Backbone as CSV, one residue per row, in Angstrom:
resi,resn,N_x,N_y,N_z,CA_x,CA_y,CA_z,C_x,C_y,C_z
1,MET,13.789,-22.069,3.172,14.208,-20.864,3.845,14.889,-21.268,5.147
2,SER,16.010,-20.636,5.426,16.781,-21.016,6.601,16.402,-20.205,7.842
3,TRP,15.619,-19.165,7.694,15.256,-18.307,8.816,13.839,-18.623,9.268
4,ASP,13.653,-18.894,10.564,12.329,-19.193,11.097,11.655,-17.886,11.500
5,PHE,10.903,-17.309,10.571,10.285,-16.007,10.808,9.203,-16.050,11.871
6,THR,8.698,-17.237,12.211,7.612,-17.324,13.190,8.062,-16.940,14.592
7,GLU,9.361,-16.873,14.818,9.880,-16.469,16.124,10.281,-14.995,16.150
8,ASP,10.138,-14.306,15.024,10.511,-12.898,14.925,9.437,-12.028,15.576
9,ALA,9.884,-10.980,16.275,8.946,-10.080,16.958,7.951,-9.444,15.992
10,ALA,8.382,-9.127,14.780,7.470,-8.525,13.801,6.383,-9.512,13.384
11,PHE,6.741,-10.792,13.232,5.719,-11.778,12.879,4.746,-11.969,14.039
12,LEU,5.274,-12.014,15.255,4.404,-12.174,16.422,3.439,-10.993,16.542
13,ALA,3.919,-9.789,16.268,3.046,-8.614,16.273,2.022,-8.701,15.144
14,LEU,2.456,-9.175,13.985,1.555,-9.362,12.851,0.465,-10.369,13.198
15,CYS,0.862,-11.443,13.820,-0.087,-12.487,14.213,-1.101,-11.942,15.231
16,ASP,-0.616,-11.234,16.241,-1.513,-10.654,17.241,-2.487,-9.663,16.608
17,ALA,-1.974,-8.820,15.732,-2.830,-7.832,15.070,-3.867,-8.521,14.186
18,PHE,-3.470,-9.599,13.517,-4.406,-10.352,12.675,-5.529,-10.938,13.532
19,LYS,-5.163,-11.523,14.659,-6.175,-12.092,15.561,-7.131,-11.014,16.050
20,GLU,-6.594,-9.874,16.453,-7.409,-8.795,17.002,-8.268,-8.098,15.954
21,SER,-7.867,-8.180,14.698,-8.584,-7.468,13.641,-9.956,-8.072,13.348
22,GLY,-10.097,-9.360,13.619,-11.341,-10.029,13.270,-11.422,-10.397,11.799
23,GLU,-10.399,-10.053,11.049,-10.336,-10.372,9.621,-10.134,-11.883,9.476
24,THR,-10.817,-12.480,8.511,-10.678,-13.923,8.297,-9.701,-14.255,7.183
25,SER,-9.386,-13.285,6.358,-8.481,-13.500,5.235,-7.158,-12.793,5.505
26,ALA,-6.083,-13.566,5.526,-4.767,-12.985,5.762,-4.381,-12.016,4.655
27,ILE,-4.735,-12.322,3.414,-4.382,-11.440,2.298,-5.096,-10.096,2.430
28,GLU,-6.339,-10.124,2.868,-7.076,-8.882,3.085,-6.449,-8.095,4.234
29,PHE,-6.021,-8.791,5.266,-5.392,-8.129,6.397,-4.085,-7.452,5.988
30,LEU,-3.278,-8.150,5.187,-2.012,-7.561,4.745,-2.232,-6.367,3.826
31,ALA,-3.398,-6.279,3.225,-3.691,-5.173,2.322,-4.032,-3.888,3.083
32,ASN,-4.366,-4.011,4.371,-4.698,-2.797,5.128,-3.457,-2.225,5.791
33,GLY,-3.591,-1.049,6.357,-2.452,-0.329,6.918,-1.675,-1.072,7.980
34,GLU,-2.357,-1.598,8.988,-1.643,-2.252,10.083,-0.958,-3.531,9.626
35,GLY,-1.641,-4.335,8.852,-1.044,-5.571,8.347,0.144,-5.290,7.444
36,ALA,-0.001,-4.294,6.590,1.088,-3.926,5.681,2.292,-3.416,6.458
37,PHE,2.042,-2.651,7.513,3.131,-2.136,8.337,3.936,-3.282,8.954
38,HIS,3.243,-4.229,9.570,3.929,-5.355,10.219,4.643,-6.234,9.191
39,PHE,4.039,-6.420,8.020,4.688,-7.226,6.992,5.953,-6.543,6.488
40,GLN,5.908,-5.231,6.328,7.093,-4.498,5.896,8.206,-4.643,6.932
41,GLU,7.855,-4.546,8.193,8.848,-4.720,9.254,9.435,-6.133,9.209
42,LEU,8.587,-7.112,8.949,9.056,-8.494,8.858,10.013,-8.681,7.682
43,THR,9.711,-8.079,6.545,10.617,-8.199,5.396,11.948,-7.503,5.671
44,GLN,11.918,-6.400,6.402,13.168,-5.736,6.784,13.989,-6.631,7.713
45,ASN,13.325,-7.292,8.636,14.013,-8.212,9.532,14.582,-9.401,8.753
46,ALA,13.843,-9.846,7.755,14.325,-10.952,6.917,15.610,-10.547,6.199
47,ALA,15.639,-9.325,5.699,16.848,-8.836,5.039,18.004,-8.791,6.027
48,GLY,17.719,-8.393,7.252,18.737,-8.369,8.290,19.260,-9.745,8.637
49,GLU,18.439,-10.762,8.379,18.836,-12.148,8.629,19.518,-12.770,7.420
50,GLY,19.706,-11.975,6.381,20.429,-12.449,5.209,19.571,-12.939,4.060
51,LEU,18.258,-12.818,4.165,17.391,-13.227,3.054,17.357,-12.108,2.018
52,ASP,17.589,-12.452,0.774,17.538,-11.482,-0.308,16.157,-11.535,-0.943
53,LEU,15.349,-10.542,-0.632,13.989,-10.486,-1.165,13.857,-9.425,-2.247
54,SER,14.993,-9.038,-2.840,14.954,-8.011,-3.878,14.325,-8.520,-5.172
55,ASP,14.361,-9.809,-5.392,13.706,-10.407,-6.558,12.218,-10.541,-6.251
56,SER,11.373,-10.096,-7.160,9.930,-10.116,-6.908,9.390,-11.524,-6.691
57,ASP,9.977,-12.523,-7.343,9.522,-13.903,-7.137,9.845,-14.382,-5.723
58,ASP,11.029,-14.019,-5.237,11.414,-14.398,-3.876,10.520,-13.702,-2.851
59,LEU,10.229,-12.426,-3.081,9.351,-11.688,-2.187,7.947,-12.287,-2.204
60,GLU,7.477,-12.649,-3.383,6.152,-13.263,-3.501,6.106,-14.604,-2.767
61,ASP,7.151,-15.402,-2.896,7.216,-16.687,-2.188,7.206,-16.473,-0.678
62,PHE,7.982,-15.489,-0.215,8.026,-15.181,1.213,6.654,-14.726,1.698
63,GLN,6.014,-13.840,0.937,4.696,-13.359,1.316,3.692,-14.514,1.376
64,GLN,3.755,-15.419,0.424,2.839,-16.552,0.407,3.047,-17.440,1.634
65,GLU,4.306,-17.649,1.999,4.594,-18.458,3.186,4.073,-17.775,4.449
66,VAL,4.241,-16.462,4.531,3.729,-15.718,5.683,2.202,-15.811,5.725
67,LEU,1.550,-15.634,4.581,0.089,-15.720,4.529,-0.417,-17.084,4.994
68,GLU,0.202,-18.137,4.476,-0.215,-19.495,4.853,-0.010,-19.737,6.345
69,THR,1.095,-19.235,6.865,1.378,-19.419,8.282,0.400,-18.612,9.135
70,LEU,0.112,-17.390,8.727,-0.874,-16.588,9.454,-2.209,-17.304,9.545
71,GLU,-2.678,-17.810,8.417,-3.975,-18.471,8.409,-3.954,-19.787,9.184
72,ALA,-2.819,-20.462,9.200,-2.718,-21.748,9.886,-2.609,-21.609,11.409
73,ILE,-1.805,-20.674,11.869,-1.567,-20.644,13.308,-2.104,-19.411,14.020
74,CYS,-2.551,-18.420,13.277,-2.964,-17.168,13.915,-4.435,-16.844,13.763
75,SER,-5.184,-17.722,13.164,-6.612,-17.375,12.987,-7.470,-18.084,14.006
């Protein structure tokens, strides 16, 4: 992926919300309202950066990368 989403405001908000939630599982966090909201904003920003996430496999790969990054640097 050519876009560094970790510097995007939506990812930073997602990371902060994850830390504040007390949730230990990023996947569980993304399943709730606040996590889902921030992830949706991040995917919209990704589209604005030229990433085509219309294919479900590409979206799944992006989501997996976000989840791994959340758990690695935001927990």
